[in-house]
C-alpha positions in Angstrom: 7.4 -1.2 -6.2 6.2 1.2 -8.9 5.7 -0.2 -12.4 7.7 1.4 -15.2 5.5 2.2 -18.2 7.7 0.3 -20.7 7.1 -2.8 -18.7 3.4 -2.7 -19.6 4.0 -3.3 -23.3 2.9 -6.6 -24.7 2.1 -8.2 -21.3 -0.4 -11.0 -20.8 -3.3 -10.5 -18.4 -1.6 -12.7 -15.8 1.7 -10.7 -16.1 -0.2 -7.4 -15.8 -2.0 -8.7 -12.7 1.3 -9.6 -11.1 2.9 -6.3 -12.0 0.1 -4.2 -10.4 -0.4 -6.6 -7.5 -4.0 -7.4 -8.4 -5.9 -10.5 -9.2 -6.6 -11.6 -12.8 -10.3 -11.1 -12.2 -9.8 -7.5 -11.0 -7.7 -6.7 -14.1 -10.4 -8.2 -16.4 -13.2 -6.3 -14.6 -11.3 -3.0 -15.1 -10.7 -3.8 -18.8 -14.4 -4.4 -19.2 -15.3 -1.2 -17.3 -13.0 0.7 -19.7 -15.2 -0.5 -22.6 -12.9 -3.1 -24.2 -14.6 -6.3 -25.6 -11.6 -8.4 -24.6 -8.1 -8.3 -23.1 -6.4 -8.5 -26.5 -8.0 -5.2 -27.6 -6.9 -3.5 -24.4 -3.4 -5.0 -24.6 -3.0 -3.8 -28.2 -4.0 -0.2 -27.3 -1.9 -0.2 -24.1 1.2 -1.3 -26.1 0.6 1.4 -28.7 0.1 4.0 -25.9 3.4 2.9 -24.3 5.2 3.4 -27.5 3.7 6.8 -28.1 4.0 8.0 -24.5 6.7 10.6 -25.3 4.1 12.5 -27.2 1.6 12.6 -24.4 1.2 15.0 -21.4 2.9 17.8 -23.3 1.5 21.2 -24.2 3.7 21.4 -27.3 3.6 18.5 -29.7 6.7 19.7 -31.6 10.3 18.5 -31.2 11.1 17.8 -27.5 13.8 19.9 -25.9 15.2 20.5 -22.4 16.6 24.0 -23.2 14.7 26.5 -21.0 15.1 29.4 -23.5 13.8 27.3 -26.4 10.8 26.3 -24.4 10.1 29.9 -23.4 10.2 31.0 -27.0 7.8 28.3 -27.9 5.4 29.5 -25.3 5.8 33.1 -26.4 4.9 32.1 -30.0 1.9 30.1 -28.6 0.7 33.1 -26.6 1.1 35.4 -29.7 -0.9 32.9 -31.7 -3.6 32.7 -29.0 -3.8 36.5 -29.0 -4.2 36.5 -32.8 -7.0 33.9 -32.5 -8.7 35.9 -29.8 -8.8 38.9 -32.2 -10.4 36.6 -34.9 -13.1 35.0 -32.7 -16.5 34.9 -34.4 -18.6 36.3 -31.6 -21.8 35.6 -33.4 -20.9 31.9 -33.3 -20.0 32.0 -29.6 -23.3 33.8 -29.0 -25.2 31.0 -30.8 -23.4 28.4 -28.6 -24.5 30.3 -25.5 -28.1 30.3 -26.7 -27.9 26.6 -27.4 -26.7 26.0 -23.9 -29.6 27.9 -22.5 -32.1 26.1 -24.7 -30.7 22.7 -23.6 -32.1 20.7 -20.7 -28.9 18.6 -20.3 -25.3 19.4 -21.3 -22.7 16.7 -21.4 -19.0 17.2 -21.6 -16.8 14.3 -22.8 -13.1 14.4 -22.1 -13.2 18.1 -21.3 -10.7 19.4 -18.7 -10.5 23.1 -19.3 -10.9 25.1 -16.0 -13.8 27.1 -17.5 -15.8 23.9 -17.9 -16.4 23.7 -14.1 -17.3 27.4 -14.0 -19.7 26.9 -16.8 -21.2 23.8 -15.1 -21.9 26.0 -12.0 -23.6 28.7 -14.1 -25.6 26.0 -15.9 -26.8 24.6 -12.6 -27.9 28.1 -11.4 -30.1 28.3 -14.5 -31.6 24.9 -13.9 -29.6 22.9 -16.4 -28.2 19.4 -15.7 -24.6 19.0 -16.7 -22.3 16.0 -16.6 -18.6 15.5 -17.2 -17.5 12.0 -18.4 -14.1 10.5 -19.1 -14.7 6.7 -19.4 -16.3 5.2 -22.5 -18.9 3.1 -20.6 -20.1 6.3 -18.9 -20.3 8.1 -22.2 -22.3 5.2 -23.7 -24.7 5.3 -20.8 -25.2 9.1 -21.0 -25.5 8.9 -24.8 -28.3 6.3 -24.5 -30.2 8.8 -22.3 -29.7 11.8 -24.6 -32.5 13.4 -26.6 -33.1 16.4 -28.8 -32.8 18.7 -25.7 -29.2 17.4 -25.0 -26.2 19.3 -26.0 -22.9 17.4 -26.0 -19.4 18.9 -26.1 -16.6 16.5 -27.1 -12.9 16.9 -26.8 -11.0 14.5 -29.0 -7.4 13.6 -29.0 -7.4 11.8 -32.3 -4.3 9.5 -32.0 -4.8 6.3 -33.9 -4.3 4.2 -30.7 -7.0 6.1 -28.7 -10.1 4.0 -28.2 -12.7 4.2 -31.0 -15.9 5.9 -29.7 -17.9 5.7 -32.9 -20.6 3.8 -31.1 -20.9 6.7 -28.6 -21.5 9.1 -31.5 -23.9 6.8 -33.2 -26.0 6.7 -30.0 -25.9 10.5 -29.7 -27.1 11.0 -33.3 -29.9 8.4 -32.9 -31.1 10.1 -29.8 -31.0 13.5 -31.4 -28.3 15.3 -29.4 -26.4 18.2 -30.9 -22.7 17.6 -30.9 -20.1 20.4 -30.6 -16.4 19.5 -31.1 -14.2 21.1 -28.5 -10.9 19.9 -29.8 -7.4 21.0 -30.8 -7.5 19.2 -34.1 -9.8 20.6 -36.8 -10.2 17.2 -38.5 -11.1 14.0 -36.7 -12.3 10.5 -37.7 -15.7 11.6 -36.3 -16.3 14.6 -38.6 -19.6 13.2 -40.0 -21.2 13.3 -36.5 -20.2 16.9 -35.6 -22.7 19.6 -35.8 -20.1 22.3 -35.3 -16.5 22.8 -34.4 -15.6 25.4 -31.8 -12.2 26.2 -33.3 -13.1 26.0 -36.9 -16.3 28.1 -36.7 -14.7 30.6 -34.4 -12.2 31.4 -37.1 -9.1 30.0 -35.4 -5.9 29.3 -37.2 -3.0 27.0 -36.4 -5.0 25.4 -33.6 -3.2 22.1 -33.5 -2.6 21.1 -29.8 -3.1 24.6 -28.6 -4.8 24.3 -25.2 -4.9 28.1 -24.9 -7.4 28.2 -27.7 -9.7 25.9 -25.8 -9.4 28.1 -22.7 -10.2 31.2 -24.7 -13.3 29.7 -26.3 -14.7 28.2 -23.1 -13.8 31.4 -21.2 -15.8 33.5 -23.6 -18.7 31.0 -23.6 -18.8 31.0 -19.8 -18.6 34.8 -19.4 -21.3 35.5 -22.0 -23.6 32.8 -20.5 -23.2 34.2 -17.0 -23.8 37.8 -18.1 -26.8 36.9 -20.3 -28.6 34.3 -18.2 -27.4 34.2 -14.6 -29.4 36.9 -12.8 
């Protein structure tokens, strides 16, 4: 029987194990693999996530509606804003990112899902670069510990208060000398002090909050310029 999301709020580890038909040990192992120090921390963030769930998995973070015409008009405005941003793109900055990619030995992508990321990874591999895509905090910590001054790290941040704190990941990246580029919808995050540059901000974008089209535009430009400049 499937578990309804609201049922996962404020459950004990034994209750969670019963609901997902797993042993207590298995639940605890997964909690540790996700990077939580204890079950209480995991349970707290899970409860917050359940309460905020109506905000997730949506392209538009505005008022929810089931009116097709209202939704279409929202997407029209979004496309118009994306076109305006494309006209404003700072191509000199995009060019500098492309050159940083070519100068790097390893390129890491944290929480990045844009379709152009995979295309870019293929082009990076053709030019002899190692690239990795990580979603889980333990994997990010491991890769950050192996980073150096020849590592370039792109990070996508959904900066909701209940999202797991990855300050220790950024601390490691900085200690190891990796350059960090923010690939995010929000122009301001709790990690600003670690960021070397923000794709949206330094590309001259406006009204970028939660606009996935902006991310697609930016990475599409980076990929195409990298391919044309360095892939022979």
